[in-house]
C-alpha angles and dihedrals in degrees: 000000000000119000118248091216132071122239087263092056097255118141109253121229120232089227115108125205145183097216097124092048093047092047092049096048091049097040094240121150124219089249093052092049092045093052092047094053097036104249138109116273089240088063090060089052091050090050093049092051093046093244092123136031117217125238115249089256093053092046090052092048090051092048090049091049091055091039090236134120113263091247090060089059103033132034140171088224128054113269117244113239112277089232090063090052095047101038108043118161113245120254093269091060096254129124121282 
């Protein structure tokens, strides 16, 4: 069973996010995202690790920054890998 605390002893949130993936694909640093949404860069790290859940306002600001709906960035359930969403085998079981 997975621990509900981080390696540093912080209580983990049950909110999942794609922040690291979105930052990487757009070439945005933690510091750049933090400045754009008005928080400390450590807050972005806490969010990415699941050590902190954003307020509704912060989640909306992050969604707006990435020009995505909030539910494309944050979810109550783990996100499936993007590769499984992009590269699904066709109905006959072959490759895309």
